[in-house]
C-alpha positions as CSV (number, residue, x, y, z in Angstrom):
1,M,4.2,-13.3,-23.2
2,K,2.9,-13.4,-19.7
3,A,5.3,-13.2,-16.8
4,D,5.9,-16.3,-14.6
5,Y,4.0,-16.0,-11.3
6,S,5.3,-19.1,-9.6
7,V,6.9,-17.4,-6.6
8,D,8.3,-18.5,-3.3
9,E,6.9,-17.7,0.1
10,A,9.2,-14.7,0.7
11,V,8.0,-13.0,-2.5
12,R,4.4,-13.8,-1.7
13,R,4.8,-12.2,1.8
14,L,6.4,-9.1,0.3
15,A,3.6,-8.9,-2.4
16,A,1.0,-9.2,0.4
17,A,2.8,-6.4,2.4
18,I,2.9,-4.1,-0.6
19,L,-0.8,-4.7,-1.3
20,I,-1.7,-4.1,2.3
21,R,0.3,-0.9,2.3
22,A,-1.5,0.3,-0.7
23,I,-4.9,-0.4,0.9
24,E,-3.7,1.4,4.1
25,D,-2.7,4.4,1.9
26,L,-6.1,4.4,0.3
27,R,-7.7,4.5,3.8
28,G,-5.2,7.1,5.2
29,Q,-5.4,10.9,5.5
30,S,-2.8,11.9,3.0
31,R,-4.2,12.8,-0.4
32,L,-0.8,12.3,-2.1
33,K,-0.5,8.7,-0.7
34,K,-4.1,8.0,-1.9
35,E,-3.3,9.2,-5.3
36,D,-0.1,7.2,-5.5
37,A,-1.8,4.0,-4.3
38,L,-4.6,4.5,-6.8
39,A,-2.1,5.1,-9.7
40,W,-0.2,2.0,-8.7
41,M,-3.4,0.0,-8.5
42,R,-4.7,1.2,-11.9
43,S,-1.4,0.5,-13.7
44,S,-1.4,-2.5,-16.1
45,D,2.4,-3.0,-15.8
46,E,3.5,-6.6,-15.1
47,M,6.9,-5.8,-13.8
48,Q,8.0,-7.1,-10.4
49,F,5.8,-5.8,-7.5
50,S,3.4,-4.0,-9.7
51,F,-0.3,-4.3,-8.8
52,V,-0.7,-7.0,-11.4
53,F,2.3,-8.9,-10.1
54,C,1.3,-8.7,-6.5
55,C,-2.3,-9.9,-7.2
56,R,-1.1,-12.8,-9.3
57,A,1.6,-13.8,-6.8
58,L,-1.2,-14.1,-4.3
59,G,-3.4,-16.1,-6.6
60,R,-5.8,-13.3,-7.4
61,D,-7.1,-11.9,-10.7
62,P,-6.1,-8.2,-10.8
63,A,-9.0,-7.4,-13.2
64,R,-11.3,-8.7,-10.4
65,V,-9.5,-7.2,-7.4
66,R,-9.1,-3.7,-8.9
67,P,-12.9,-2.8,-9.2
68,I,-13.6,-4.1,-5.7
69,L,-10.9,-1.9,-4.2
70,E,-12.0,1.1,-6.3
71,Q,-15.6,0.6,-5.2
72,Q,-14.6,0.0,-1.5
73,Y,-12.4,3.1,-1.3
74,S,-14.1,5.5,-3.7
75,A,-15.5,7.6,-0.8
76,A,-12.0,7.8,0.8
77,L,-10.6,9.0,-2.5
78,K,-13.1,11.8,-2.6
79,S,-12.5,13.0,0.9
80,P,-10.7,16.3,1.3
81,E,-7.1,16.2,2.5
82,L,-6.6,17.2,6.1
83,P,-4.4,20.3,6.6
84,Q,-0.8,19.6,7.2
85,P,1.0,21.2,10.1
86,G,3.1,24.3,9.3
87,P,6.9,24.4,9.4
88,A,8.7,24.4,12.7
89,L,9.3,27.9,14.1
90,R,12.9,27.3,15.0
91,K,15.5,24.7,14.2
92,P,16.7,22.9,17.3
93,P,20.4,23.3,18.1
94,Q,22.6,20.4,17.1
95,S,23.0,19.4,20.8
96,D,19.2,18.9,21.1
97,I,19.0,16.4,18.2
98,L,18.9,12.8,19.4
99,P,19.5,9.9,17.2
100,A,16.2,8.5,15.7
101,P,14.9,5.4,17.5
102,P,15.0,2.3,15.4
103,A,12.0,1.8,13.2
104,P,9.4,-0.7,14.5
105,K,9.5,-4.1,12.9
106,R,6.6,-4.3,10.6
107,T,4.8,-7.6,10.6
108,I,2.1,-8.9,8.2
109,D,-1.4,-9.2,9.8
110,W,-2.2,-12.5,8.2
111,A,-5.7,-12.6,9.7
112,R,-6.5,-9.2,8.0
113,L,-5.0,-10.4,4.7
114,R,-7.1,-13.5,4.8
115,L,-10.2,-11.4,5.5
116,I,-9.4,-9.1,2.6
117,S,-8.7,-11.9,0.2
118,Q,-12.0,-13.7,1.2
119,Q,-13.8,-10.5,0.3
120,L,-12.2,-10.5,-3.2
């Protein structure tokens, strides 16, 4: 039995953000993130926020989207990983540690999402 993909706007926005994040990870420098994004994309799971769920929530056929993304990012997946910086030489004293600044609010670039969806 197929899952129900009639979803509200908030779920569609979250599905779009997840799909965009996976595409950004495929483009990025981290080999681990590329591999994770590729494994997520190749999965046939239909649970919430899987690749299949996200595509269908956005009105796209995952069987059609998957090969396009694999073809588009195949060169990025073969690129070598950039070296990671080594560990810090010393641990700062507790008094030097400042509280982390608040994380920037992430917004969805709807123009970029429209462009990606038109290419699919």
